LUMKERO-391349 format. One record per residue (C-alpha): residue in one letter; z, y, x. Coordinates in steps of 0.1 Angstrom, whole numbers. Each point is the difference from the previous one (the first is absolute). Example, Ala and Ser with C-alpha at 12.3 -4.5 7.8 and 13.67 -1.06 7.14 Angstrom:
2
<pt><r>a</r><Z>78</Z><Y>-45</Y><X>123</X></pt>
<pt><r>s</r><Z>-7</Z><Y>34</Y><X>14</X></pt>
END
This chain:
77
<pt><r>m</r><Z>-390</Z><Y>-56</Y><X>192</X></pt>
<pt><r>g</r><Z>32</Z><Y>13</Y><X>1</X></pt>
<pt><r>t</r><Z>28</Z><Y>-3</Y><X>-28</X></pt>
<pt><r>k</r><Z>25</Z><Y>28</Y><X>-14</X></pt>
<pt><r>l</r><Z>27</Z><Y>-20</Y><X>13</X></pt>
<pt><r>a</r><Z>-9</Z><Y>3</Y><X>35</X></pt>
<pt><r>d</r><Z>2</Z><Y>39</Y><X>-4</X></pt>
<pt><r>f</r><Z>38</Z><Y>1</Y><X>-2</X></pt>
<pt><r>t</r><Z>20</Z><Y>10</Y><X>26</X></pt>
<pt><r>l</r><Z>35</Z><Y>-14</Y><X>8</X></pt>
<pt><r>e</r><Z>14</Z><Y>35</Y><X>-11</X></pt>
<pt><r>e</r><Z>-18</Z><Y>-1</Y><X>-35</X></pt>
<pt><r>l</r><Z>15</Z><Y>-34</Y><X>-8</X></pt>
<pt><r>m</r><Z>33</Z><Y>7</Y><X>11</X></pt>
<pt><r>i</r><Z>-2</Z><Y>30</Y><X>-25</X></pt>
<pt><r>f</r><Z>-12</Z><Y>-22</Y><X>-27</X></pt>
<pt><r>c</r><Z>30</Z><Y>-25</Y><X>6</X></pt>
<pt><r>v</r><Z>24</Z><Y>26</Y><X>0</X></pt>
<pt><r>s</r><Z>-14</Z><Y>17</Y><X>-33</X></pt>
<pt><r>i</r><Z>3</Z><Y>-33</Y><X>-18</X></pt>
<pt><r>l</r><Z>35</Z><Y>-8</Y><X>13</X></pt>
<pt><r>g</r><Z>10</Z><Y>36</Y><X>-9</X></pt>
<pt><r>a</r><Z>-13</Z><Y>-4</Y><X>-35</X></pt>
<pt><r>l</r><Z>16</Z><Y>-34</Y><X>-3</X></pt>
<pt><r>g</r><Z>32</Z><Y>13</Y><X>11</X></pt>
<pt><r>v</r><Z>-1</Z><Y>31</Y><X>-28</X></pt>
<pt><r>f</r><Z>-7</Z><Y>-26</Y><X>-25</X></pt>
<pt><r>a</r><Z>30</Z><Y>-18</Y><X>9</X></pt>
<pt><r>g</r><Z>23</Z><Y>29</Y><X>0</X></pt>
<pt><r>t</r><Z>-14</Z><Y>10</Y><X>-32</X></pt>
<pt><r>i</r><Z>11</Z><Y>-33</Y><X>-14</X></pt>
<pt><r>m</r><Z>35</Z><Y>0</Y><X>14</X></pt>
<pt><r>r</r><Z>6</Z><Y>35</Y><X>-15</X></pt>
<pt><r>s</r><Z>-9</Z><Y>-15</Y><X>-35</X></pt>
<pt><r>k</r><Z>24</Z><Y>-5</Y><X>-25</X></pt>
<pt><r>c</r><Z>-20</Z><Y>-26</Y><X>-15</X></pt>
<pt><r>k</r><Z>18</Z><Y>-33</Y><X>-7</X></pt>
<pt><r>t</r><Z>-28</Z><Y>-25</Y><X>3</X></pt>
<pt><r>i</r><Z>-27</Z><Y>6</Y><X>26</X></pt>
<pt><r>d</r><Z>-32</Z><Y>-20</Y><X>-7</X></pt>
<pt><r>c</r><Z>-30</Z><Y>11</Y><X>23</X></pt>
<pt><r>c</r><Z>-27</Z><Y>-21</Y><X>17</X></pt>
<pt><r>c</r><Z>16</Z><Y>-34</Y><X>-11</X></pt>
<pt><r>i</r><Z>33</Z><Y>7</Y><X>16</X></pt>
<pt><r>k</r><Z>28</Z><Y>5</Y><X>-25</X></pt>
<pt><r>c</r><Z>35</Z><Y>15</Y><X>9</X></pt>
<pt><r>v</r><Z>29</Z><Y>5</Y><X>-22</X></pt>
<pt><r>r</r><Z>24</Z><Y>25</Y><X>15</X></pt>
<pt><r>d</r><Z>36</Z><Y>11</Y><X>-8</X></pt>
<pt><r>v</r><Z>-7</Z><Y>37</Y><X>-10</X></pt>
<pt><r>d</r><Z>38</Z><Y>8</Y><X>-8</X></pt>
<pt><r>a</r><Z>7</Z><Y>-6</Y><X>34</X></pt>
<pt><r>i</r><Z>-23</Z><Y>23</Y><X>12</X></pt>
<pt><r>i</r><Z>6</Z><Y>27</Y><X>-26</X></pt>
<pt><r>k</r><Z>39</Z><Y>-2</Y><X>10</X></pt>
<pt><r>e</r><Z>-7</Z><Y>4</Y><X>37</X></pt>
<pt><r>e</r><Z>-23</Z><Y>32</Y><X>-5</X></pt>
<pt><r>k</r><Z>28</Z><Y>14</Y><X>-21</X></pt>
<pt><r>l</r><Z>26</Z><Y>-4</Y><X>28</X></pt>
<pt><r>q</r><Z>-25</Z><Y>11</Y><X>25</X></pt>
<pt><r>l</r><Z>-1</Z><Y>34</Y><X>-21</X></pt>
<pt><r>g</r><Z>39</Z><Y>0</Y><X>2</X></pt>
<pt><r>k</r><Z>2</Z><Y>-11</Y><X>-37</X></pt>
<pt><r>t</r><Z>28</Z><Y>-22</Y><X>-11</X></pt>
<pt><r>i</r><Z>-7</Z><Y>-27</Y><X>-25</X></pt>
<pt><r>s</r><Z>28</Z><Y>-11</Y><X>-22</X></pt>
<pt><r>n</r><Z>1</Z><Y>-31</Y><X>-21</X></pt>
<pt><r>d</r><Z>1</Z><Y>19</Y><X>-34</X></pt>
<pt><r>e</r><Z>-31</Z><Y>19</Y><X>4</X></pt>
<pt><r>p</r><Z>-31</Z><Y>-17</Y><X>-15</X></pt>
<pt><r>q</r><Z>-28</Z><Y>-9</Y><X>24</X></pt>
<pt><r>p</r><Z>-34</Z><Y>8</Y><X>-7</X></pt>
<pt><r>e</r><Z>-25</Z><Y>-24</Y><X>-8</X></pt>
<pt><r>p</r><Z>-29</Z><Y>-5</Y><X>27</X></pt>
<pt><r>e</r><Z>-34</Z><Y>6</Y><X>-13</X></pt>
<pt><r>q</r><Z>-24</Z><Y>-28</Y><X>0</X></pt>
<pt><r>i</r><Z>-39</Z><Y>6</Y><X>5</X></pt>
END
């Protein structure tokens, strides 16, 4: 009596592993682009410096940042 696991080929196993790693990469990229100050997911909690991320993005877009200009408050989920 054969099992269904024996029917998998090495190529199918590699495709499955790459798919899982790709999904995790997309999830991590979404978290990195997030403007949330506190991220709490799957028993992992992270507090980020969102103001520095916003300033860096403005500099990449070529916008100058003045100290007089009020900085927007990041939204929290």
